[in-house]
C-alpha positions in Angstrom: 111.6 119.5 111.1 115.4 118.9 110.4 116.7 116.9 107.5 117.4 112.9 108.5 121.1 111.9 107.5 121.6 110.1 104.4 124.0 107.8 106.0 122.0 107.0 108.8 122.4 103.5 110.5 119.0 100.9 110.5 117.0 103.7 108.3 113.8 101.5 107.8 109.9 102.0 106.9 108.1 103.0 109.7 104.7 101.6 110.3 102.9 104.9 109.4 104.6 104.7 106.0 103.2 101.1 105.9 99.8 102.2 106.8 100.1 104.8 104.1 101.2 101.9 101.4 98.1 99.6 102.3 95.8 102.4 102.1 97.4 103.5 98.8 96.9 100.1 97.4 93.2 100.3 97.5 93.5 102.8 94.7 96.0 100.4 92.7 93.5 97.8 93.1 90.5 100.0 91.8 92.5 100.6 88.8 93.5 97.2 88.1 90.2 96.0 88.2 88.9 98.9 85.9 91.5 97.8 83.4 90.3 93.9 83.6 87.0 94.9 83.1 87.7 97.5 80.1 90.2 94.7 78.4 87.4 92.1 78.6 84.5 94.5 77.5 86.9 94.9 74.5 87.3 98.8 75.2 91.2 98.2 75.2 92.2 101.6 73.9 89.8 103.6 76.4 91.1 101.0 79.2 94.8 101.3 78.6 94.5 105.1 78.5 92.7 105.5 81.5 94.6 103.1 83.4 98.0 104.9 82.4 96.7 108.3 83.5 94.9 107.1 86.5 98.1 105.2 87.5 100.0 108.1 87.0 98.0 110.0 89.6 98.5 107.1 92.2 102.1 106.5 91.5 103.0 110.3 91.8 101.4 111.0 95.0 103.0 107.9 96.6 106.3 109.2 95.2 106.2 112.8 96.8 105.2 111.1 100.1 108.2 108.7 99.9 110.6 110.9 99.0 109.5 113.7 101.3 109.5 111.1 104.3 112.8 109.8 103.3 114.5 113.2 104.3 112.0 114.5 106.9 110.3 111.7 108.9 109.8 113.5 112.2 107.4 111.3 113.5 105.5 114.2 115.5 101.8 114.8 116.0 101.9 117.4 113.4 103.3 114.9 110.8 101.3 112.1 111.6 98.0 114.5 111.2 99.3 115.5 107.8 100.0 111.9 106.7 96.5 110.7 107.5 95.1 113.6 105.5 97.1 112.4 102.5 95.8 109.0 103.2 92.1 110.6 103.3 92.8 111.8 100.0 94.0 108.7 98.6 91.1 107.0 99.3 89.0 109.8 97.8 91.3 109.5 94.7 90.4 105.5 95.1 86.7 106.1 94.9 86.7 108.2 91.9 88.7 105.4 89.6 85.8 103.8 88.3 84.2 106.9 87.0 87.6 108.2 85.6 88.2 105.0 83.7 84.7 104.3 82.7 83.4 107.7 81.2 86.8 109.8 81.8 85.2 112.0 85.0 88.1 113.0 86.8 86.5 115.2 89.3 86.6 112.8 92.2 90.0 111.8 91.2 90.9 115.4 91.4 89.7 116.4 94.5 91.2 113.6 96.2 94.5 114.7 94.5 93.9 118.1 95.9 93.7 116.7 99.3 96.9 114.8 99.3 98.8 117.7 97.6 97.4 120.4 100.0 98.9 118.6 102.7 101.9 117.7 100.9 102.6 121.6 100.3 102.1 121.9 103.8 104.8 119.3 104.7 107.5 121.0 102.4 106.4 124.6 103.9 107.2 123.3 107.3 110.4 122.0 106.3 111.2 125.1 104.5 110.5 127.2 108.1 112.5 124.7 110.5 115.4 123.6 108.0 117.3 126.5 106.7 119.9 124.5 104.8 117.0 123.2 102.8 114.7 126.2 102.3 115.3 126.5 98.8 114.8 123.3 97.7 111.7 123.2 100.0 110.2 126.6 98.5 110.8 125.0 95.2 108.6 121.8 95.7 106.0 123.4 97.9 105.6 126.4 94.5 105.9 123.6 92.0 103.3 121.3 93.6 100.7 124.2 94.2 101.1 125.8 90.6 100.8 122.3 89.1 97.9 121.2 91.2 96.1 124.4 90.2 96.5 123.2 86.5 95.0 120.0 87.5 92.0 121.6 88.5 91.6 123.9 85.6 92.1 120.9 83.5 88.5 119.8 84.6 87.1 122.8 82.5 89.0 121.7 79.2 87.1 119.7 76.7 88.0 115.9 76.1 89.9 116.7 73.1 92.1 119.2 75.2 92.2 117.5 78.2 94.8 114.6 77.1 97.4 117.2 75.6 96.6 118.9 78.8 97.2 115.8 80.7 100.5 115.1 78.9 101.7 118.6 79.5 100.9 118.8 83.3 102.8 115.1 83.7 105.9 116.6 81.9 105.9 119.5 84.7 105.4 116.9 87.5 108.4 115.2 86.6 110.5 118.2 86.1 109.7 119.7 90.0 111.8 117.3 91.5 114.9 118.0 89.1 114.3 121.9 89.5 113.7 121.8 93.4 116.9 119.4 94.2 119.0 122.1 92.2 118.5 124.4 94.8 119.8 122.5 97.9 119.5 118.5 97.4 117.5 116.9 100.5 118.6 114.2 102.7 117.0 111.1 101.4 118.0 107.7 102.3 119.2 105.4 99.7 118.6 102.3 101.8 115.2 103.8 103.3 113.9 104.4 99.3 115.0 101.1 98.0 112.9 99.6 101.2 110.0 101.4 100.6 110.0 100.8 96.9 110.5 97.1 97.5 107.8 97.2 99.9 105.3 98.2 97.6 106.3 96.2 94.9 105.3 93.2 97.1 102.0 94.9 97.7 101.2 95.5 94.2 102.3 91.5 93.5 99.9 90.6 96.3 97.1 92.6 94.9 98.0 90.3 91.7 97.5 87.4 93.7 94.3 88.8 95.0 93.2 89.6 91.8 93.6 86.0 90.3 92.1 84.2 93.3 88.8 86.4 92.8 88.6 85.8 89.5 89.1 81.9 89.7 86.6 81.7 92.6 84.2 83.6 90.3 84.9 81.0 87.8 84.3 78.1 90.0 81.0 79.3 91.1 80.4 79.1 87.1 81.3 75.6 87.0 83.9 76.2 84.8 86.8 73.6 83.3 88.9 72.7 86.0 91.7 71.6 84.2 91.9 75.1 82.4 91.3 76.7 85.6 94.3 74.6 87.0 97.0 75.3 84.2 95.8 79.2 84.2 96.1 79.5 87.9 99.6 77.5 88.1 101.3 79.8 85.2 100.0 82.6 87.1 101.8 81.6 90.4 104.6 80.6 88.5 104.8 84.2 87.0 104.2 86.3 90.4 106.8 84.2 92.0 109.5 84.8 89.5 108.5 88.3 89.4 109.1 88.5 93.3 112.3 86.7 92.7 114.0 88.8 89.7 112.9 91.9 91.5 114.9 91.1 94.7 117.7 89.4 93.2 120.2 92.1 94.0 120.5 95.0 96.5 118.9 98.3 94.7 120.6 100.9 97.3 123.8 100.3 95.9 122.3 101.7 92.7 121.1 105.1 94.1 124.7 106.9 94.3 123.8 110.1 93.2 120.5 112.3 92.4 120.5 111.5 88.7 120.6 107.8 89.4 118.0 108.0 92.1 115.9 110.1 89.6 116.0 107.4 86.8 115.5 104.7 89.3 112.5 106.5 91.0 110.8 107.3 87.9 111.4 104.1 86.3 109.5 102.4 88.7 106.1 103.9 87.2 106.6 101.0 84.7 107.5 98.1 87.3 104.3 99.0 89.2 101.7 99.7 86.6 103.0 96.2 84.8 102.9 94.4 88.1 99.2 95.6 88.6 98.3 94.9 85.0 99.6 91.4 85.2 96.7 90.6 87.8 94.1 92.1 85.7 95.5 90.1 82.6 95.2 86.9 84.5 91.8 87.8 85.4 91.0 88.6 81.5 92.2 84.9 80.8 89.8 83.5 83.4 86.8 85.6 82.0 87.6 84.1 78.6 87.8 80.5 79.7 84.3 81.0 81.3 83.0 82.7 78.1 82.5 85.9 79.8 85.1 88.1 77.7 84.2 90.1 74.5 87.8 89.3 72.9 89.4 86.5 71.5 91.9 83.8 72.6 94.9 86.1 71.4 93.8 89.3 72.9 93.1 87.7 76.4 96.6 86.1 76.1 98.2 89.5 75.3 96.3 91.0 78.3 98.9 89.0 80.3 101.9 88.4 78.7 102.5 91.9 77.5 102.7 93.2 81.1 104.6 90.5 82.3 107.1 91.4 79.2 107.1 95.0 80.5 107.8 93.7 83.9 110.8 91.8 83.0 112.1 94.4 81.1 111.6 97.0 83.3 113.2 95.6 86.3 116.1 94.0 84.1 116.9 98.0 82.9 116.7 99.3 86.7 117.8 96.3 88.8 119.9 93.9 86.7 121.7 95.3 84.0 123.2 98.2 86.1 125.1 95.5 88.4 127.0 94.5 85.3 126.9 90.9 85.9 128.2 89.5 82.9 127.1 89.2 79.1 125.3 85.8 79.3 123.5 86.8 82.4 122.2 90.3 81.0 120.8 88.5 78.2 118.7 86.3 79.9 115.8 88.6 81.0 115.5 90.1 77.6 115.4 86.7 76.2 112.8 85.5 78.4 110.5 88.9 78.0 110.5 87.8 73.8 109.7 84.1 74.6 106.6 85.4 77.0 105.4 87.8 74.4 105.9 84.9 71.8 103.9 82.4 73.8 100.9 85.1 72.9 100.4 83.1 69.6 100.7 79.5 71.3 98.8 77.2 73.3 98.2 77.6 77.1 100.0 81.2 77.1 99.4 81.5 80.7 101.1 78.6 81.8 104.0 78.9 78.8 104.3 82.0 80.5 104.8 81.0 84.1 107.3 77.9 82.9 109.2 80.4 80.9 109.9 82.9 84.0 110.7 79.9 86.1 113.2 79.0 83.8 114.7 82.2 83.7 115.2 82.1 87.4 116.5 79.0 87.4 119.0 79.6 84.8 119.8 83.1 86.6 120.4 81.1 89.8 122.9 79.1 88.0 124.7 82.0 86.4 125.1 83.4 89.5 126.4 80.8 91.8 130.1 81.1 93.1 132.2 79.0 91.5 134.0 77.2 94.4 137.1 74.4 94.4 136.9 71.5 96.3 139.1 71.8 99.1 142.1 69.7 98.8 142.8 66.8 101.3 
C-alpha cells in the first residue's frame, strides 16, 4: 500500500467510494428524520443537541475514510474487505440513531463506531508497514484513532451530566488528530479527488432532502391537506434545493485546496454544509406537519426549522466556496444578503416559498454578476 501521487491525472471517485457514500446516507437520513420528529413534537433543544452530536459521528467517520482513500486507494482484496467492514459499522450506527436522539442511548452508535474505527486503524497500520515514507503520520493516525475510540467507549459509563462535557472534549481530540498526524509526514491526498468526493456527498445529502420532502408531502396528501398550501411549500422547497445545488457548484473547489491548512479548514467546514443541508429536508417536513396540524409548534417555529438551516447552508458555502475566489465586492455580498432575507422571511407569510424565491433571485443575480463582458465584433 503505497501513497498515490498528489498530481495524478484523471483521479476520480471509485465505485467502492460511491457505494460507501450510499450506505452512509442511510445514517444521514435517520438523523434528519429524528430531527424532524423532535422539532415537530416541540423537543427542539433535545433534538438539536442529538442531531449535532450524531451527525458529527456520521460526518467524522466519513471524513476519516475519504481522506485515507484519497491517499491510499489500492483497491486490492484487503482494502475492499476492510472498507466493507467500515460500511457494516456505518449501518450499525444508522440503526442506533433513533435511540441516540430520542433517549440519549449511544450504545448502538458507539458499537457501530467501534467497528468502523477499528477497520480504519487496520488501514493505517497497513499503510505504516508498506509505505516507509509516510510511516510516522500513519502511526500517529492509528494511535490517535485508537486512543480516542477508547474514550468514546468509556463515555458510555459517564452520567449524562458529564457525558456532554466528555463528548465535547473528545470532539476536540478528534479534530486535532489529523493536524498532529500530518506534521509527521504529510499524506498524499489529491485535491481534485477530495473536491469531487465532497461534491458527490453534497449531492447525496441534497437528494435526501428531496426524498424527505416528497415523503412528507405524500403523507399530507393522504390526509387530504390543502393542496394550495402544499403546492407553495413544495415549490419553495424545490427552488431552495435547486439553488443550494447551484451555489455549491458555482466554482471549482479543488483550486482552493492548495495546502494542508486550506484542506483542513475547507474539510472541517463541511460539517456545517452537510449538517445544514440534511436539516433543510427535516425543516421542510416540519412545515408540512404544521400545514396538516400534526406539529406541536407554531407557525414561526415551523418556519424557522426551514429558514435557519437554509441560511446556515448559504453562509457556510459562501465562506468556503464563494468568498475565497475573490469574485468582487458586490458579488461577495450577494450570498450574505440572501441569507439575511431568508432569515427575515421567518416572520412573514409563506416562508418556504419566499425562501425559495430569494434563493432563486440570488442565483440569478450571481449569474449576471459573473457573466463575461464581451464586446460585439466590429464589421
